[in-house]
C-alpha positions as CSV (number, residue, x, y, z in Angstrom):
1,X,-5.0,-15.5,22.2
2,X,-2.8,-13.9,19.6
3,X,0.8,-14.5,20.6
4,X,4.0,-13.0,19.1
5,X,6.8,-15.1,17.4
6,X,4.7,-18.1,16.5
7,X,6.5,-20.7,14.4
8,X,3.8,-20.7,11.8
9,X,1.7,-17.9,10.4
10,X,-1.5,-17.3,12.4
11,X,-4.6,-18.1,10.3
12,X,-8.3,-18.5,10.8
13,X,-9.3,-19.6,7.3
14,X,-7.5,-22.2,5.1
15,X,-7.0,-21.9,1.4
16,X,-10.1,-24.1,0.8
17,X,-12.2,-21.7,2.8
18,X,-12.5,-24.0,5.8
19,X,-12.4,-22.4,9.2
20,X,-9.4,-23.6,11.2
21,X,-9.9,-21.3,14.2
22,X,-13.2,-20.1,15.4
23,X,-14.2,-16.8,13.8
24,X,-15.0,-13.9,16.2
25,X,-18.7,-13.1,16.3
26,X,-18.0,-9.7,14.6
27,X,-17.3,-11.5,11.3
28,X,-20.9,-11.5,10.0
29,X,-21.7,-12.3,6.4
30,X,-22.4,-8.6,5.9
31,X,-18.9,-7.7,7.0
32,X,-17.3,-10.5,5.0
33,X,-19.1,-9.4,1.9
34,X,-18.0,-5.8,2.4
35,X,-14.4,-7.0,2.7
36,X,-14.9,-9.0,-0.5
37,X,-16.2,-6.0,-2.3
38,X,-13.2,-3.9,-1.2
39,X,-10.7,-6.5,-2.2
40,X,-12.3,-7.3,-5.6
41,X,-12.6,-3.5,-6.4
42,X,-8.9,-3.1,-5.7
43,X,-8.0,-6.1,-7.9
44,X,-10.0,-4.7,-10.8
45,X,-8.5,-1.2,-10.2
46,X,-5.1,-2.9,-10.7
47,X,-6.1,-4.4,-14.0
48,X,-7.5,-1.2,-15.3
49,X,-4.4,0.8,-14.4
50,X,-2.2,-1.7,-16.3
51,X,-4.4,-1.0,-19.3
52,X,-3.9,2.8,-18.9
53,X,-0.1,2.1,-18.7
54,X,-0.2,0.1,-21.9
55,X,-2.2,2.9,-23.6
56,X,0.6,5.4,-22.6
57,X,-1.8,7.4,-20.4
58,X,0.5,6.9,-17.4
59,X,4.2,5.9,-17.2
60,X,4.6,3.9,-14.0
61,X,2.6,1.5,-11.9
62,X,3.3,-1.3,-9.3
63,X,0.5,-3.9,-8.9
64,X,-0.8,-5.2,-5.6
65,X,-2.7,-8.1,-7.0
66,X,-2.5,-11.1,-4.6
67,X,-1.8,-8.8,-1.6
68,X,-5.4,-7.5,-1.1
69,X,-6.1,-9.3,2.2
70,X,-2.9,-7.9,3.7
71,X,-3.7,-4.3,2.8
72,X,-7.4,-4.3,3.3
73,X,-7.1,-6.2,6.6
74,X,-4.5,-3.7,7.8
75,X,-6.7,-0.8,6.9
76,X,-9.4,-2.0,9.3
77,X,-7.0,-1.6,12.2
78,X,-6.1,2.1,11.4
79,X,-8.2,5.0,12.6
80,X,-8.5,7.0,9.3
81,X,-7.4,10.6,9.6
82,X,-6.2,10.1,13.1
83,X,-3.4,7.7,13.0
84,X,-0.5,8.4,10.6
85,X,0.5,6.1,7.7
86,X,3.9,6.0,6.1
87,X,3.3,3.6,3.1
88,X,5.5,1.9,0.6
89,X,5.0,2.1,-3.2
90,X,2.6,-0.9,-3.5
91,X,0.0,0.4,-1.1
92,X,-2.8,1.8,-3.3
93,X,-5.1,-1.0,-2.1
94,X,-4.4,0.2,1.4
95,X,-5.2,3.8,0.3
96,X,-8.5,2.7,-1.3
97,X,-9.5,0.7,1.7
98,X,-8.8,3.7,4.0
99,X,-11.1,5.8,1.8
100,X,-8.7,7.7,-0.4
101,X,-11.0,8.6,-3.4
102,X,-10.3,6.6,-6.5
103,X,-10.5,9.8,-8.5
104,X,-7.5,11.2,-6.6
105,X,-5.5,8.1,-7.1
106,X,-6.2,8.1,-10.9
107,X,-5.6,11.9,-11.1
108,X,-2.2,11.4,-9.4
109,X,-1.3,8.5,-11.8
110,X,-2.2,10.7,-14.8
111,X,-0.6,13.9,-13.4
112,X,-3.6,16.1,-14.3
113,X,-4.8,19.4,-12.7
114,X,-7.1,17.3,-10.4
115,X,-4.0,15.6,-8.9
116,X,-3.6,16.8,-5.3
117,X,0.2,16.7,-5.8
118,X,-0.3,18.9,-8.9
119,X,1.7,16.6,-11.1
120,X,4.9,17.0,-9.2
121,X,5.4,13.4,-8.0
122,X,6.0,10.2,-9.9
123,X,2.9,8.4,-11.1
124,X,1.5,6.0,-8.5
125,X,3.1,8.0,-5.6
126,X,0.1,9.4,-4.0
127,X,-0.6,11.1,-0.6
128,X,-3.6,12.3,1.3
129,X,-3.1,15.2,3.8
130,X,-6.5,14.9,5.3
131,X,-6.0,11.2,6.0
132,X,-2.5,11.6,7.4
133,X,-1.3,9.4,4.5
134,X,2.3,10.5,3.8
135,X,3.5,10.6,0.2
136,X,4.7,7.3,-1.3
137,X,8.5,7.1,-2.0
138,X,10.4,4.8,-4.3
139,X,13.5,4.9,-2.2
140,X,13.5,1.5,-0.4
141,X,13.0,1.8,3.4
142,X,13.3,5.6,3.3
143,X,10.0,5.9,5.1
144,X,11.0,3.9,8.1
145,X,13.2,6.4,10.0
146,X,10.8,9.3,9.6
147,X,7.9,7.0,10.6
148,X,9.9,6.2,13.8
149,X,10.3,10.0,14.3
150,X,6.6,10.6,13.7
151,X,5.8,8.0,16.4
152,X,8.4,9.5,18.8
153,X,6.8,12.9,18.4
154,X,3.4,11.4,19.1
155,X,4.8,10.0,22.4
156,X,6.5,13.2,23.4
157,X,3.3,15.2,22.7
158,X,1.1,12.8,24.6
159,X,-1.3,12.2,21.7
160,X,-3.4,9.1,21.3
161,X,-2.3,8.7,17.7
162,X,-0.1,5.9,16.4
163,X,2.1,5.6,13.4
164,X,1.7,2.8,10.9
165,X,4.7,2.1,8.6
166,X,4.5,-0.5,5.8
167,X,7.3,-2.0,3.7
168,X,8.2,-5.0,1.6
169,X,10.5,-7.8,2.6
170,X,13.4,-6.2,0.5
171,X,13.3,-3.1,2.7
172,X,14.5,-5.2,5.7
173,X,17.9,-5.4,3.9
174,X,18.4,-1.6,4.0
175,X,20.2,0.2,6.8
176,X,17.3,2.7,7.0
177,X,15.1,-0.1,8.1
178,X,17.3,-1.2,11.0
179,X,18.0,2.4,12.0
180,X,14.2,3.1,12.1
181,X,13.4,0.0,14.0
182,X,16.2,0.6,16.5
183,X,15.1,4.2,17.1
184,X,11.4,3.2,17.7
185,X,12.4,0.4,20.0
186,X,14.8,2.5,22.1
187,X,12.3,5.3,22.4
188,X,9.3,3.1,23.1
189,X,7.5,4.9,20.3
190,X,3.9,4.0,19.3
191,X,4.8,2.7,15.8
192,X,3.2,-0.4,14.1
193,X,5.6,-1.7,11.6
194,X,4.0,-4.0,8.9
195,X,6.1,-6.1,6.6
196,X,4.1,-7.0,3.5
197,X,6.3,-10.0,2.7
198,X,5.5,-10.8,-0.9
199,X,8.5,-13.1,-1.3
200,X,10.3,-11.1,-4.0
201,X,12.3,-7.8,-3.9
202,X,12.4,-7.2,-7.6
203,X,14.3,-10.3,-8.7
204,X,15.7,-11.3,-5.3
205,X,13.8,-13.8,-3.3
206,X,13.6,-13.8,0.5
207,X,16.4,-16.3,0.9
208,X,18.6,-14.0,-1.0
209,X,17.7,-11.1,1.4
210,X,18.3,-12.7,4.8
211,X,19.6,-15.7,6.6
212,X,16.8,-15.3,9.2
213,X,14.1,-17.9,9.0
214,X,11.5,-15.1,9.0
215,X,11.2,-11.3,9.1
216,X,9.2,-11.1,12.3
217,X,11.9,-12.7,14.4
218,X,14.1,-9.6,13.8
219,X,11.7,-7.7,16.1
220,X,13.4,-9.4,19.1
221,X,16.6,-7.5,18.4
222,X,14.8,-4.2,18.8
223,X,12.8,-5.0,21.9
224,X,9.4,-5.4,20.4
225,X,7.0,-8.2,19.7
226,X,6.9,-9.7,16.2
227,X,3.7,-11.2,14.9
228,X,3.5,-13.7,12.1
229,X,0.3,-13.9,10.1
230,X,-1.0,-15.5,6.9
231,X,-1.3,-12.4,4.8
232,X,-3.8,-14.0,2.4
233,X,-6.3,-14.7,5.2
234,X,-8.3,-11.5,5.6
235,X,-9.7,-12.5,9.0
236,X,-6.2,-13.3,10.4
237,X,-4.7,-10.1,9.1
238,X,-7.5,-8.0,10.7
239,X,-7.3,-9.8,14.0
240,X,-3.5,-9.7,14.3
241,X,-3.1,-6.1,13.0
242,X,-5.9,-4.9,15.3
243,X,-4.3,-6.7,18.2
244,X,-0.9,-5.3,17.4
245,X,-2.3,-1.8,16.9
246,X,-4.1,-2.0,20.3
247,X,-0.8,-3.1,21.9
248,X,0.9,0.0,20.5
249,X,-1.9,2.4,21.4
250,X,-1.8,1.1,25.0
251,X,1.7,2.7,25.4
252,X,3.7,-0.5,25.2
253,X,6.0,0.7,22.5
254,X,6.3,-0.5,18.9
255,X,5.4,-3.8,17.3
256,X,6.2,-5.6,14.0
257,X,3.7,-7.7,12.0
258,X,4.9,-9.9,9.1
259,X,2.2,-10.7,6.6
260,X,3.1,-13.6,4.5
261,X,1.7,-12.9,1.0
262,X,2.7,-12.9,-2.7
263,X,2.7,-10.5,-5.6
264,X,1.4,-12.4,-8.6
265,X,2.3,-9.6,-11.1
266,X,5.6,-8.1,-12.0
267,X,7.5,-5.9,-9.6
268,X,6.5,-2.9,-11.7
269,X,6.1,-2.1,-15.4
270,X,9.9,-1.6,-15.4
271,X,10.3,-5.3,-14.5
272,X,11.2,-8.0,-16.9
273,X,8.7,-10.8,-17.5
274,X,8.7,-12.2,-13.9
275,X,7.4,-15.6,-14.7
276,X,10.2,-16.4,-17.2
277,X,13.2,-14.5,-15.8
278,X,13.5,-15.2,-12.1
279,X,10.6,-17.3,-10.8
280,X,8.9,-20.4,-12.1
281,X,5.4,-20.8,-13.5
282,X,4.9,-23.5,-10.8
283,X,5.7,-21.1,-8.0
284,X,3.2,-18.5,-9.3
285,X,0.6,-21.2,-9.9
286,X,1.0,-22.4,-6.3
287,X,0.4,-18.9,-4.9
288,X,-2.5,-18.3,-7.3
289,X,-4.1,-21.3,-5.5
290,X,-3.9,-19.2,-2.3
291,X,-5.7,-16.2,-3.8
292,X,-7.1,-14.2,-0.9
293,X,-10.2,-13.2,-2.8
294,X,-11.0,-16.8,-3.8
295,X,-10.4,-17.9,-0.2
296,X,-12.9,-15.4,1.1
297,X,-15.4,-16.5,-1.5
298,X,-15.0,-20.1,-0.4
299,X,-15.5,-19.1,3.2
300,X,-18.7,-17.2,2.3
301,X,-19.9,-20.3,0.3
302,X,-19.3,-22.5,3.4
303,X,-21.3,-20.1,5.5
304,X,-24.2,-20.3,3.1
305,X,-23.7,-16.8,1.7
306,X,-22.1,-17.4,-1.7
307,X,-21.0,-14.7,-4.0
308,X,-22.9,-15.6,-7.2
309,X,-21.3,-15.4,-10.7
310,X,-23.7,-12.5,-11.7
311,X,-23.0,-10.6,-8.5
312,X,-19.2,-10.9,-9.1
313,X,-19.5,-9.9,-12.7
314,X,-21.6,-6.9,-11.8
315,X,-19.1,-5.7,-9.3
316,X,-16.3,-6.1,-11.8
317,X,-18.2,-4.2,-14.4
318,X,-19.2,-1.4,-12.0
319,X,-15.5,-1.0,-11.0
320,X,-14.4,-0.8,-14.6
321,X,-17.0,1.9,-15.3
322,X,-16.0,3.8,-12.2
323,X,-12.3,3.8,-13.3
324,X,-13.2,4.8,-16.9
325,X,-15.4,7.7,-15.7
326,X,-12.6,8.9,-13.3
327,X,-10.0,8.7,-16.1
328,X,-12.1,10.9,-18.4
329,X,-13.0,13.3,-15.7
330,X,-9.3,13.7,-14.6
331,X,-8.1,14.1,-18.2
332,X,-10.7,16.8,-18.8
333,X,-9.1,19.0,-16.1
334,X,-6.0,19.3,-18.3
335,X,-2.3,19.3,-17.5
336,X,-0.8,21.5,-14.7
337,X,0.7,24.8,-15.7
338,X,4.5,25.0,-15.7
339,X,4.5,27.8,-13.1
340,X,3.6,25.4,-10.3
341,X,7.1,24.0,-10.2
342,X,8.1,27.2,-8.4
343,X,5.2,27.2,-5.9
344,X,4.4,25.6,-2.5
345,X,8.0,25.6,-1.2
346,X,9.0,29.1,-0.3
347,X,6.7,31.9,0.9
348,X,9.2,34.4,-0.8
349,X,10.8,32.9,-3.9
350,X,14.7,33.2,-3.7
351,X,16.4,35.2,-6.3
352,X,17.9,32.3,-8.1
353,X,14.5,30.7,-8.5
354,X,13.0,34.0,-9.7
355,X,15.8,34.1,-12.4
356,X,15.0,30.5,-13.4
357,X,11.3,31.2,-13.6
358,X,11.9,34.3,-15.8
359,X,14.2,32.3,-18.1
360,X,11.7,29.5,-18.3
361,X,8.8,31.9,-19.0
362,X,10.8,33.5,-21.8
363,X,11.5,30.0,-23.3
364,X,7.9,29.0,-23.0
365,X,6.6,32.2,-24.6
366,X,9.1,31.8,-27.4
367,X,8.0,28.2,-28.1
368,X,4.4,29.3,-28.1
369,X,5.2,32.2,-30.5
370,X,7.1,29.9,-32.8
371,X,4.2,27.4,-32.7
372,X,1.7,30.1,-33.7
373,X,3.8,31.1,-36.7
374,X,4.1,27.5,-37.8
């Protein structure tokens, strides 16, 4: 039985790969290897995007390394293209696990013509209309109230959809978070709130965010169950998130899941050297010992289905080639034309924007003419 408000995080697999709670029969070696593939692919995508950042081919990126089990496990509880997802800015692994094409993610980071957002959003702030994956926003907790509203609409319309809203631990200090939680609780809206508690909100740790012992306990104030799970245990995350999603789908109202995990990289490329400025090397090393990918590899080894060194290296190499190919293909599509900044908002462009477009056109043509003479 998966119960809410447990004193310790729910887990099935310990850091050393030992099974501490019987695995459901659905966790076959084939499924576990597929989960490993998805997690390792996301980890290597992370590394390659940092390289692109250092090369100056994109300007912003927020890693999810160390949080793969939380995001991949959550993805397996979501009905892709049916449920609605309101993500936070570290959720590209969630996007990949749901099936958002890597080419679209890379195109968005590069801001090329192949970017579905047409270069009009910050790098690493992707969306997918066909997957009901709402655009990422950097404003902390700004996705929570509209996610509650989305779920309220689903209830009023009588659909069988649910809304999934993710956020970091720092978001729970924002007024928007409390307003959204309260709205969903009061309306009995079908919203699954998932806190990816990675211990640090930029340079502020969890103890600096809240006097509450945990995040999930806050669910009690809003009339919903709060589940506490080891976010680096892929089996536990899948089981708890699926259980919570089923609870929400059954018409019981919202639920909150707290996934206890860790970001091993910096907050973003705008962050100072995390390991020297606000957290210790010992702390990072301790969490590296809880690596979700290594834990799954140890589980598979214990089940007699080890991931061999050659197999692992081949998967890494294939992911790197995949990223490189997508980068070249995206860059080959060129940069978006300046005219698109006036498109896709109004069916009939207002006069002040027509004037701005004319002024900009004149400026662009003048710059082109001057460049030609030079």
